[in-house]
PDB file of N, CA, C and O in Angstrom, chain B, residues numbered from 101:
ATOM      1  N   MET B 101      14.543 -12.992 -12.605  1.00  0.00           N
ATOM      2  CA  MET B 101      15.443 -13.081 -11.470  1.00  0.00           C
ATOM      3  C   MET B 101      14.658 -13.559 -10.264  1.00  0.00           C
ATOM      4  O   MET B 101      13.593 -13.023  -9.955  1.00  0.00           O
ATOM      5  N   ASN B 102      15.169 -14.541  -9.601  1.00  0.00           N
ATOM      6  CA  ASN B 102      14.529 -15.097  -8.423  1.00  0.00           C
ATOM      7  C   ASN B 102      15.452 -14.942  -7.224  1.00  0.00           C
ATOM      8  O   ASN B 102      16.093 -15.907  -6.806  1.00  0.00           O
ATOM      9  N   ALA B 103      15.524 -13.763  -6.680  1.00  0.00           N
ATOM     10  CA  ALA B 103      16.389 -13.515  -5.531  1.00  0.00           C
ATOM     11  C   ALA B 103      15.544 -13.479  -4.270  1.00  0.00           C
ATOM     12  O   ALA B 103      14.449 -12.917  -4.262  1.00  0.00           O
ATOM     13  N   LYS B 104      16.049 -14.072  -3.221  1.00  0.00           N
ATOM     14  CA  LYS B 104      15.351 -14.046  -1.939  1.00  0.00           C
ATOM     15  C   LYS B 104      15.926 -12.943  -1.078  1.00  0.00           C
ATOM     16  O   LYS B 104      17.136 -12.717  -1.055  1.00  0.00           O
ATOM     17  N   PHE B 105      15.049 -12.264  -0.375  1.00  0.00           N
ATOM     18  CA  PHE B 105      15.455 -11.184   0.514  1.00  0.00           C
ATOM     19  C   PHE B 105      14.905 -11.457   1.899  1.00  0.00           C
ATOM     20  O   PHE B 105      13.792 -11.961   2.048  1.00  0.00           O
ATOM     21  N   ASP B 106      15.675 -11.128   2.895  1.00  0.00           N
ATOM     22  CA  ASP B 106      15.228 -11.256   4.275  1.00  0.00           C
ATOM     23  C   ASP B 106      14.555  -9.949   4.679  1.00  0.00           C
ATOM     24  O   ASP B 106      15.232  -8.997   5.066  1.00  0.00           O
ATOM     25  N   LEU B 107      13.220  -9.896   4.589  1.00  0.00           N
ATOM     26  CA  LEU B 107      12.491  -8.668   4.906  1.00  0.00           C
ATOM     27  C   LEU B 107      12.570  -8.322   6.390  1.00  0.00           C
ATOM     28  O   LEU B 107      12.278  -7.190   6.776  1.00  0.00           O
ATOM     29  N   LYS B 108      12.955  -9.272   7.215  1.00  0.00           N
ATOM     30  CA  LYS B 108      13.120  -8.979   8.638  1.00  0.00           C
ATOM     31  C   LYS B 108      14.221  -7.947   8.856  1.00  0.00           C
ATOM     32  O   LYS B 108      14.231  -7.239   9.863  1.00  0.00           O
ATOM     33  N   ALA B 109      15.142  -7.868   7.905  1.00  0.00           N
ATOM     34  CA  ALA B 109      16.233  -6.893   8.017  1.00  0.00           C
ATOM     35  C   ALA B 109      15.714  -5.465   7.938  1.00  0.00           C
ATOM     36  O   ALA B 109      16.391  -4.532   8.369  1.00  0.00           O
ATOM     37  N   LEU B 110      14.508  -5.288   7.384  1.00  0.00           N
ATOM     38  CA  LEU B 110      13.902  -3.956   7.304  1.00  0.00           C
ATOM     39  C   LEU B 110      13.307  -3.512   8.632  1.00  0.00           C
ATOM     40  O   LEU B 110      12.973  -2.340   8.804  1.00  0.00           O
ATOM     41  N   GLY B 111      13.175  -4.432   9.562  1.00  0.00           N
ATOM     42  CA  GLY B 111      12.574  -4.108  10.846  1.00  0.00           C
ATOM     43  C   GLY B 111      11.243  -4.826  11.000  1.00  0.00           C
ATOM     44  O   GLY B 111      10.697  -5.358  10.033  1.00  0.00           O
ATOM     45  N   GLY B 112      10.739  -4.835  12.193  1.00  0.00           N
ATOM     46  CA  GLY B 112       9.516  -5.564  12.494  1.00  0.00           C
ATOM     47  C   GLY B 112       8.255  -4.918  11.997  1.00  0.00           C
ATOM     48  O   GLY B 112       7.209  -5.565  11.964  1.00  0.00           O
ATOM     49  N   ASP B 113       8.314  -3.674  11.613  1.00  0.00           N
ATOM     50  CA  ASP B 113       7.107  -2.949  11.251  1.00  0.00           C
ATOM     51  C   ASP B 113       7.036  -2.672   9.754  1.00  0.00           C
ATOM     52  O   ASP B 113       6.848  -1.529   9.336  1.00  0.00           O
ATOM     53  N   VAL B 114       7.187  -3.715   8.953  1.00  0.00           N
ATOM     54  CA  VAL B 114       7.125  -3.569   7.508  1.00  0.00           C
ATOM     55  C   VAL B 114       5.662  -3.510   7.074  1.00  0.00           C
ATOM     56  O   VAL B 114       4.832  -4.277   7.561  1.00  0.00           O
ATOM     57  N   VAL B 115       5.353  -2.594   6.157  1.00  0.00           N
ATOM     58  CA  VAL B 115       4.056  -2.570   5.495  1.00  0.00           C
ATOM     59  C   VAL B 115       4.309  -2.595   3.996  1.00  0.00           C
ATOM     60  O   VAL B 115       5.360  -2.166   3.521  1.00  0.00           O
ATOM     61  N   TYR B 116       3.349  -3.094   3.275  1.00  0.00           N
ATOM     62  CA  TYR B 116       3.489  -3.280   1.840  1.00  0.00           C
ATOM     63  C   TYR B 116       2.576  -2.307   1.099  1.00  0.00           C
ATOM     64  O   TYR B 116       1.399  -2.170   1.433  1.00  0.00           O
ATOM     65  N   VAL B 117       3.122  -1.640   0.100  1.00  0.00           N
ATOM     66  CA  VAL B 117       2.380  -0.669  -0.699  1.00  0.00           C
ATOM     67  C   VAL B 117       2.212  -1.257  -2.091  1.00  0.00           C
ATOM     68  O   VAL B 117       3.179  -1.696  -2.713  1.00  0.00           O
ATOM     69  N   LYS B 118       0.972  -1.260  -2.574  1.00  0.00           N
ATOM     70  CA  LYS B 118       0.741  -1.779  -3.919  1.00  0.00           C
ATOM     71  C   LYS B 118      -0.319  -0.965  -4.637  1.00  0.00           C
ATOM     72  O   LYS B 118      -1.249  -0.456  -4.011  1.00  0.00           O
ATOM     73  N   PRO B 119      -0.181  -0.843  -5.955  1.00  0.00           N
ATOM     74  CA  PRO B 119      -1.201  -0.126  -6.724  1.00  0.00           C
ATOM     75  C   PRO B 119      -2.474  -0.962  -6.833  1.00  0.00           C
ATOM     76  O   PRO B 119      -2.425  -2.190  -6.902  1.00  0.00           O
ATOM     77  N   VAL B 120      -3.609  -0.274  -6.849  1.00  0.00           N
ATOM     78  CA  VAL B 120      -4.909  -0.927  -6.953  1.00  0.00           C
ATOM     79  C   VAL B 120      -5.727  -0.174  -7.999  1.00  0.00           C
ATOM     80  O   VAL B 120      -5.829   1.051  -7.942  1.00  0.00           O
ATOM     81  N   LEU B 121      -6.300  -0.886  -8.934  1.00  0.00           N
ATOM     82  CA  LEU B 121      -7.170  -0.253  -9.921  1.00  0.00           C
ATOM     83  C   LEU B 121      -8.506   0.105  -9.277  1.00  0.00           C
ATOM     84  O   LEU B 121      -9.109  -0.719  -8.589  1.00  0.00           O
ATOM     85  N   VAL B 122      -8.958   1.311  -9.497  1.00  0.00           N
ATOM     86  CA  VAL B 122     -10.228   1.765  -8.921  1.00  0.00           C
ATOM     87  C   VAL B 122     -11.375   0.879  -9.401  1.00  0.00           C
ATOM     88  O   VAL B 122     -12.308   0.612  -8.643  1.00  0.00           O
ATOM     89  N   GLU B 123     -11.315   0.425 -10.642  1.00  0.00           N
ATOM     90  CA  GLU B 123     -12.391  -0.413 -11.182  1.00  0.00           C
ATOM     91  C   GLU B 123     -12.550  -1.731 -10.426  1.00  0.00           C
ATOM     92  O   GLU B 123     -13.597  -2.372 -10.517  1.00  0.00           O
ATOM     93  N   ASP B 124     -11.524  -2.140  -9.682  1.00  0.00           N
ATOM     94  CA  ASP B 124     -11.582  -3.381  -8.911  1.00  0.00           C
ATOM     95  C   ASP B 124     -12.118  -3.179  -7.496  1.00  0.00           C
ATOM     96  O   ASP B 124     -12.260  -4.145  -6.746  1.00  0.00           O
ATOM     97  N   LEU B 125     -12.412  -1.949  -7.130  1.00  0.00           N
ATOM     98  CA  LEU B 125     -12.868  -1.630  -5.771  1.00  0.00           C
ATOM     99  C   LEU B 125     -14.384  -1.640  -5.683  1.00  0.00           C
ATOM    100  O   LEU B 125     -15.062  -1.513  -6.702  1.00  0.00           O
ATOM    101  N   PRO B 126     -14.926  -1.790  -4.477  1.00  0.00           N
ATOM    102  CA  PRO B 126     -16.384  -1.754  -4.291  1.00  0.00           C
ATOM    103  C   PRO B 126     -16.976  -0.404  -4.734  1.00  0.00           C
ATOM    104  O   PRO B 126     -16.291   0.619  -4.732  1.00  0.00           O
ATOM    105  N   ASP B 127     -18.245  -0.425  -5.108  1.00  0.00           N
ATOM    106  CA  ASP B 127     -18.947   0.766  -5.597  1.00  0.00           C
ATOM    107  C   ASP B 127     -18.816   1.961  -4.664  1.00  0.00           C
ATOM    108  O   ASP B 127     -18.575   3.078  -5.121  1.00  0.00           O
ATOM    109  N   GLU B 128     -18.971   1.741  -3.368  1.00  0.00           N
ATOM    110  CA  GLU B 128     -18.960   2.864  -2.418  1.00  0.00           C
ATOM    111  C   GLU B 128     -17.610   3.579  -2.380  1.00  0.00           C
ATOM    112  O   GLU B 128     -17.549   4.774  -2.089  1.00  0.00           O
ATOM    113  N   ILE B 129     -16.547   2.867  -2.668  1.00  0.00           N
ATOM    114  CA  ILE B 129     -15.230   3.501  -2.721  1.00  0.00           C
ATOM    115  C   ILE B 129     -15.039   4.191  -4.067  1.00  0.00           C
ATOM    116  O   ILE B 129     -14.535   5.313  -4.124  1.00  0.00           O
ATOM    117  N   ARG B 130     -15.438   3.527  -5.152  1.00  0.00           N
ATOM    118  CA  ARG B 130     -15.303   4.130  -6.486  1.00  0.00           C
ATOM    119  C   ARG B 130     -16.016   5.466  -6.569  1.00  0.00           C
ATOM    120  O   ARG B 130     -15.541   6.378  -7.246  1.00  0.00           O
ATOM    121  N   GLU B 131     -17.139   5.595  -5.898  1.00  0.00           N
ATOM    122  CA  GLU B 131     -17.908   6.841  -5.913  1.00  0.00           C
ATOM    123  C   GLU B 131     -17.167   7.993  -5.237  1.00  0.00           C
ATOM    124  O   GLU B 131     -17.469   9.157  -5.496  1.00  0.00           O
ATOM    125  N   GLN B 132     -16.213   7.684  -4.385  1.00  0.00           N
ATOM    126  CA  GLN B 132     -15.515   8.707  -3.606  1.00  0.00           C
ATOM    127  C   GLN B 132     -14.197   9.174  -4.217  1.00  0.00           C
ATOM    128  O   GLN B 132     -13.629  10.163  -3.752  1.00  0.00           O
ATOM    129  N   VAL B 133     -13.698   8.494  -5.241  1.00  0.00           N
ATOM    130  CA  VAL B 133     -12.351   8.796  -5.727  1.00  0.00           C
ATOM    131  C   VAL B 133     -12.304   9.716  -6.943  1.00  0.00           C
ATOM    132  O   VAL B 133     -11.218  10.028  -7.433  1.00  0.00           O
ATOM    133  N   GLY B 134     -13.443  10.148  -7.432  1.00  0.00           N
ATOM    134  CA  GLY B 134     -13.442  11.066  -8.562  1.00  0.00           C
ATOM    135  C   GLY B 134     -12.914  10.418  -9.822  1.00  0.00           C
ATOM    136  O   GLY B 134     -13.319   9.310 -10.175  1.00  0.00           O
ATOM    137  N   ASP B 135     -12.006  11.107 -10.505  1.00  0.00           N
ATOM    138  CA  ASP B 135     -11.497  10.653 -11.799  1.00  0.00           C
ATOM    139  C   ASP B 135     -10.247   9.781 -11.705  1.00  0.00           C
ATOM    140  O   ASP B 135      -9.676   9.420 -12.735  1.00  0.00           O
ATOM    141  N   LEU B 136      -9.819   9.442 -10.519  1.00  0.00           N
ATOM    142  CA  LEU B 136      -8.611   8.617 -10.377  1.00  0.00           C
ATOM    143  C   LEU B 136      -8.833   7.232 -10.973  1.00  0.00           C
ATOM    144  O   LEU B 136      -9.913   6.656 -10.836  1.00  0.00           O
ATOM    145  N   LYS B 137      -7.826   6.711 -11.622  1.00  0.00           N
ATOM    146  CA  LYS B 137      -7.888   5.365 -12.212  1.00  0.00           C
ATOM    147  C   LYS B 137      -7.250   4.318 -11.308  1.00  0.00           C
ATOM    148  O   LYS B 137      -7.547   3.128 -11.411  1.00  0.00           O
ATOM    149  N   SER B 138      -6.360   4.779 -10.411  1.00  0.00           N
ATOM    150  CA  SER B 138      -5.718   3.847  -9.486  1.00  0.00           C
ATOM    151  C   SER B 138      -5.461   4.541  -8.151  1.00  0.00           C
ATOM    152  O   SER B 138      -5.390   5.766  -8.061  1.00  0.00           O
ATOM    153  N   LEU B 139      -5.329   3.726  -7.140  1.00  0.00           N
ATOM    154  CA  LEU B 139      -4.989   4.171  -5.787  1.00  0.00           C
ATOM    155  C   LEU B 139      -3.835   3.297  -5.313  1.00  0.00           C
ATOM    156  O   LEU B 139      -3.407   2.377  -6.010  1.00  0.00           O
ATOM    157  N   PHE B 140      -3.345   3.596  -4.128  1.00  0.00           N
ATOM    158  CA  PHE B 140      -2.298   2.769  -3.533  1.00  0.00           C
ATOM    159  C   PHE B 140      -2.801   2.259  -2.189  1.00  0.00           C
ATOM    160  O   PHE B 140      -3.263   3.027  -1.346  1.00  0.00           O
ATOM    161  N   ALA B 141      -2.700   0.953  -2.012  1.00  0.00           N
ATOM    162  CA  ALA B 141      -3.127   0.308  -0.779  1.00  0.00           C
ATOM    163  C   ALA B 141      -1.905   0.043   0.095  1.00  0.00           C
ATOM    164  O   ALA B 141      -0.829  -0.294  -0.399  1.00  0.00           O
ATOM    165  N   VAL B 142      -2.090   0.201   1.388  1.00  0.00           N
ATOM    166  CA  VAL B 142      -1.052  -0.111   2.379  1.00  0.00           C
ATOM    167  C   VAL B 142      -1.562  -1.309   3.175  1.00  0.00           C
ATOM    168  O   VAL B 142      -2.653  -1.269   3.744  1.00  0.00           O
ATOM    169  N   HIS B 143      -0.761  -2.376   3.208  1.00  0.00           N
ATOM    170  CA  HIS B 143      -1.139  -3.618   3.891  1.00  0.00           C
ATOM    171  C   HIS B 143      -0.109  -3.983   4.951  1.00  0.00           C
ATOM    172  O   HIS B 143       1.081  -3.703   4.801  1.00  0.00           O
ATOM    173  N   ASP B 144      -0.582  -4.612   6.024  1.00  0.00           N
ATOM    174  CA  ASP B 144       0.361  -5.111   7.029  1.00  0.00           C
ATOM    175  C   ASP B 144       0.908  -6.464   6.578  1.00  0.00           C
ATOM    176  O   ASP B 144       0.536  -6.962   5.515  1.00  0.00           O
ATOM    177  N   ALA B 145       1.775  -7.050   7.370  1.00  0.00           N
ATOM    178  CA  ALA B 145       2.444  -8.298   7.002  1.00  0.00           C
ATOM    179  C   ALA B 145       1.480  -9.469   6.872  1.00  0.00           C
ATOM    180  O   ALA B 145       1.795 -10.455   6.205  1.00  0.00           O
ATOM    181  N   GLN B 146       0.314  -9.377   7.495  1.00  0.00           N
ATOM    182  CA  GLN B 146      -0.686 -10.431   7.402  1.00  0.00           C
ATOM    183  C   GLN B 146      -1.635 -10.219   6.219  1.00  0.00           C
ATOM    184  O   GLN B 146      -2.526 -11.037   5.990  1.00  0.00           O
ATOM    185  N   GLY B 147      -1.453  -9.137   5.474  1.00  0.00           N
ATOM    186  CA  GLY B 147      -2.269  -8.877   4.299  1.00  0.00           C
ATOM    187  C   GLY B 147      -3.477  -7.995   4.544  1.00  0.00           C
ATOM    188  O   GLY B 147      -4.228  -7.699   3.614  1.00  0.00           O
ATOM    189  N   GLN B 148      -3.676  -7.572   5.785  1.00  0.00           N
ATOM    190  CA  GLN B 148      -4.816  -6.713   6.095  1.00  0.00           C
ATOM    191  C   GLN B 148      -4.583  -5.317   5.527  1.00  0.00           C
ATOM    192  O   GLN B 148      -3.534  -4.712   5.749  1.00  0.00           O
ATOM    193  N   GLN B 149      -5.569  -4.818   4.794  1.00  0.00           N
ATOM    194  CA  GLN B 149      -5.458  -3.469   4.238  1.00  0.00           C
ATOM    195  C   GLN B 149      -5.612  -2.443   5.348  1.00  0.00           C
ATOM    196  O   GLN B 149      -6.579  -2.469   6.109  1.00  0.00           O
ATOM    197  N   LEU B 150      -4.647  -1.543   5.428  1.00  0.00           N
ATOM    198  CA  LEU B 150      -4.649  -0.512   6.455  1.00  0.00           C
ATOM    199  C   LEU B 150      -5.135   0.828   5.924  1.00  0.00           C
ATOM    200  O   LEU B 150      -5.740   1.609   6.658  1.00  0.00           O
ATOM    201  N   ALA B 151      -4.868   1.096   4.640  1.00  0.00           N
ATOM    202  CA  ALA B 151      -5.237   2.399   4.072  1.00  0.00           C
ATOM    203  C   ALA B 151      -5.283   2.320   2.554  1.00  0.00           C
ATOM    204  O   ALA B 151      -4.645   1.467   1.937  1.00  0.00           O
ATOM    205  N   LEU B 152      -6.057   3.236   1.968  1.00  0.00           N
ATOM    206  CA  LEU B 152      -6.073   3.488   0.528  1.00  0.00           C
ATOM    207  C   LEU B 152      -5.801   4.964   0.346  1.00  0.00           C
ATOM    208  O   LEU B 152      -6.483   5.799   0.940  1.00  0.00           O
ATOM    209  N   VAL B 153      -4.812   5.300  -0.469  1.00  0.00           N
ATOM    210  CA  VAL B 153      -4.464   6.706  -0.677  1.00  0.00           C
ATOM    211  C   VAL B 153      -4.283   6.977  -2.170  1.00  0.00           C
ATOM    212  O   VAL B 153      -4.199   6.051  -2.978  1.00  0.00           O
ATOM    213  N   ALA B 154      -4.225   8.261  -2.520  1.00  0.00           N
ATOM    214  CA  ALA B 154      -4.232   8.675  -3.915  1.00  0.00           C
ATOM    215  C   ALA B 154      -2.923   8.420  -4.657  1.00  0.00           C
ATOM    216  O   ALA B 154      -2.945   8.192  -5.867  1.00  0.00           O
ATOM    217  N   ASP B 155      -1.775   8.452  -3.961  1.00  0.00           N
ATOM    218  CA  ASP B 155      -0.521   8.262  -4.694  1.00  0.00           C
ATOM    219  C   ASP B 155       0.524   7.548  -3.841  1.00  0.00           C
ATOM    220  O   ASP B 155       0.407   7.439  -2.620  1.00  0.00           O
ATOM    221  N   ARG B 156       1.548   7.067  -4.542  1.00  0.00           N
ATOM    222  CA  ARG B 156       2.606   6.276  -3.906  1.00  0.00           C
ATOM    223  C   ARG B 156       3.330   7.064  -2.819  1.00  0.00           C
ATOM    224  O   ARG B 156       3.581   6.541  -1.732  1.00  0.00           O
ATOM    225  N   GLY B 157       3.664   8.308  -3.108  1.00  0.00           N
ATOM    226  CA  GLY B 157       4.367   9.137  -2.135  1.00  0.00           C
ATOM    227  C   GLY B 157       3.582   9.300  -0.848  1.00  0.00           C
ATOM    228  O   GLY B 157       4.142   9.267   0.248  1.00  0.00           O
ATOM    229  N   MET B 158       2.278   9.476  -0.996  1.00  0.00           N
ATOM    230  CA  MET B 158       1.428   9.616   0.176  1.00  0.00           C
ATOM    231  C   MET B 158       1.393   8.314   0.978  1.00  0.00           C
ATOM    232  O   MET B 158       1.379   8.341   2.208  1.00  0.00           O
ATOM    233  N   ALA B 159       1.379   7.190   0.289  1.00  0.00           N
ATOM    234  CA  ALA B 159       1.371   5.892   0.978  1.00  0.00           C
ATOM    235  C   ALA B 159       2.643   5.708   1.804  1.00  0.00           C
ATOM    236  O   ALA B 159       2.590   5.254   2.947  1.00  0.00           O
ATOM    237  N   PHE B 160       3.788   6.065   1.216  1.00  0.00           N
ATOM    238  CA  PHE B 160       5.061   5.930   1.937  1.00  0.00           C
ATOM    239  C   PHE B 160       5.135   6.919   3.105  1.00  0.00           C
ATOM    240  O   PHE B 160       5.608   6.571   4.187  1.00  0.00           O
ATOM    241  N   ALA B 161       4.674   8.133   2.886  1.00  0.00           N
ATOM    242  CA  ALA B 161       4.684   9.136   3.966  1.00  0.00           C
ATOM    243  C   ALA B 161       3.785   8.697   5.114  1.00  0.00           C
ATOM    244  O   ALA B 161       4.161   8.817   6.280  1.00  0.00           O
ATOM    245  N   LEU B 162       2.614   8.194   4.793  1.00  0.00           N
ATOM    246  CA  LEU B 162       1.678   7.732   5.820  1.00  0.00           C
ATOM    247  C   LEU B 162       2.297   6.612   6.646  1.00  0.00           C
ATOM    248  O   LEU B 162       2.213   6.610   7.875  1.00  0.00           O
ATOM    249  N   ALA B 163       2.917   5.664   5.959  1.00  0.00           N
ATOM    250  CA  ALA B 163       3.551   4.547   6.668  1.00  0.00           C
ATOM    251  C   ALA B 163       4.641   5.047   7.609  1.00  0.00           C
ATOM    252  O   ALA B 163       4.710   4.631   8.765  1.00  0.00           O
ATOM    253  N   ARG B 164       5.482   5.932   7.115  1.00  0.00           N
ATOM    254  CA  ARG B 164       6.590   6.437   7.941  1.00  0.00           C
ATOM    255  C   ARG B 164       6.095   7.271   9.117  1.00  0.00           C
ATOM    256  O   ARG B 164       6.702   7.256  10.188  1.00  0.00           O
ATOM    257  N   GLN B 165       4.997   7.999   8.925  1.00  0.00           N
ATOM    258  CA  GLN B 165       4.427   8.791  10.025  1.00  0.00           C
ATOM    259  C   GLN B 165       3.953   7.885  11.163  1.00  0.00           C
ATOM    260  O   GLN B 165       3.836   8.316  12.310  1.00  0.00           O
ATOM    261  N   HIS B 166       3.685   6.627  10.823  1.00  0.00           N
ATOM    262  CA  HIS B 166       3.240   5.665  11.834  1.00  0.00           C
ATOM    263  C   HIS B 166       4.341   4.672  12.190  1.00  0.00           C
ATOM    264  O   HIS B 166       4.077   3.556  12.639  1.00  0.00           O
ATOM    265  N   ASP B 167       5.586   5.108  11.975  1.00  0.00           N
ATOM    266  CA  ASP B 167       6.764   4.317  12.337  1.00  0.00           C
ATOM    267  C   ASP B 167       6.799   2.942  11.679  1.00  0.00           C
ATOM    268  O   ASP B 167       7.228   1.962  12.289  1.00  0.00           O
ATOM    269  N   LYS B 168       6.345   2.879  10.434  1.00  0.00           N
ATOM    270  CA  LYS B 168       6.393   1.637   9.651  1.00  0.00           C
ATOM    271  C   LYS B 168       7.440   1.775   8.565  1.00  0.00           C
ATOM    272  O   LYS B 168       7.807   2.885   8.181  1.00  0.00           O
ATOM    273  N   ASN B 169       7.917   0.652   8.074  1.00  0.00           N
ATOM    274  CA  ASN B 169       8.899   0.616   6.995  1.00  0.00           C
ATOM    275  C   ASN B 169       8.194   0.157   5.723  1.00  0.00           C
ATOM    276  O   ASN B 169       7.952  -1.039   5.564  1.00  0.00           O
ATOM    277  N   PRO B 170       7.856   1.077   4.808  1.00  0.00           N
ATOM    278  CA  PRO B 170       7.115   0.691   3.609  1.00  0.00           C
ATOM    279  C   PRO B 170       8.015   0.072   2.542  1.00  0.00           C
ATOM    280  O   PRO B 170       9.153   0.500   2.344  1.00  0.00           O
ATOM    281  N   VAL B 171       7.488  -0.936   1.865  1.00  0.00           N
ATOM    282  CA  VAL B 171       8.142  -1.524   0.714  1.00  0.00           C
ATOM    283  C   VAL B 171       7.096  -1.661  -0.388  1.00  0.00           C
ATOM    284  O   VAL B 171       5.925  -1.928  -0.118  1.00  0.00           O
ATOM    285  N   MET B 172       7.531  -1.474  -1.626  1.00  0.00           N
ATOM    286  CA  MET B 172       6.629  -1.561  -2.761  1.00  0.00           C
ATOM    287  C   MET B 172       6.472  -3.006  -3.187  1.00  0.00           C
ATOM    288  O   MET B 172       7.441  -3.765  -3.184  1.00  0.00           O
ATOM    289  N   THR B 173       5.277  -3.387  -3.548  1.00  0.00           N
ATOM    290  CA  THR B 173       5.010  -4.712  -4.077  1.00  0.00           C
ATOM    291  C   THR B 173       4.167  -4.563  -5.326  1.00  0.00           C
ATOM    292  O   THR B 173       3.645  -3.481  -5.594  1.00  0.00           O
ATOM    293  N   HIS B 174       4.029  -5.608  -6.078  1.00  0.00           N
ATOM    294  CA  HIS B 174       3.227  -5.534  -7.304  1.00  0.00           C
ATOM    295  C   HIS B 174       2.360  -6.754  -7.427  1.00  0.00           C
ATOM    296  O   HIS B 174       1.609  -6.882  -8.393  1.00  0.00           O
TER     297      HIS B 174
END
C-alpha cells in the first residue's frame, strides 16, 4: 500500500520513534544497555536523534512530556 499522509496535520512538533538494534550502536552505548537487544530512538523532523530509551512506551511518554507528537516509523 502506498498511501500518502499529511504529517503536518499532526502538528508542528512531530518526532519519529523507531526501533534500533543494540548491535548497530557504538561500543560505548552497547556497554551501558545490559542484556537489551533493541532500543527505541526518538528523532526530530530533520533526522537528528534526540533520545535512546529502553522501550516504545517510554519513547512515546518522553515525547509527550516535551509537548511533541510521536509517530512510529520503521
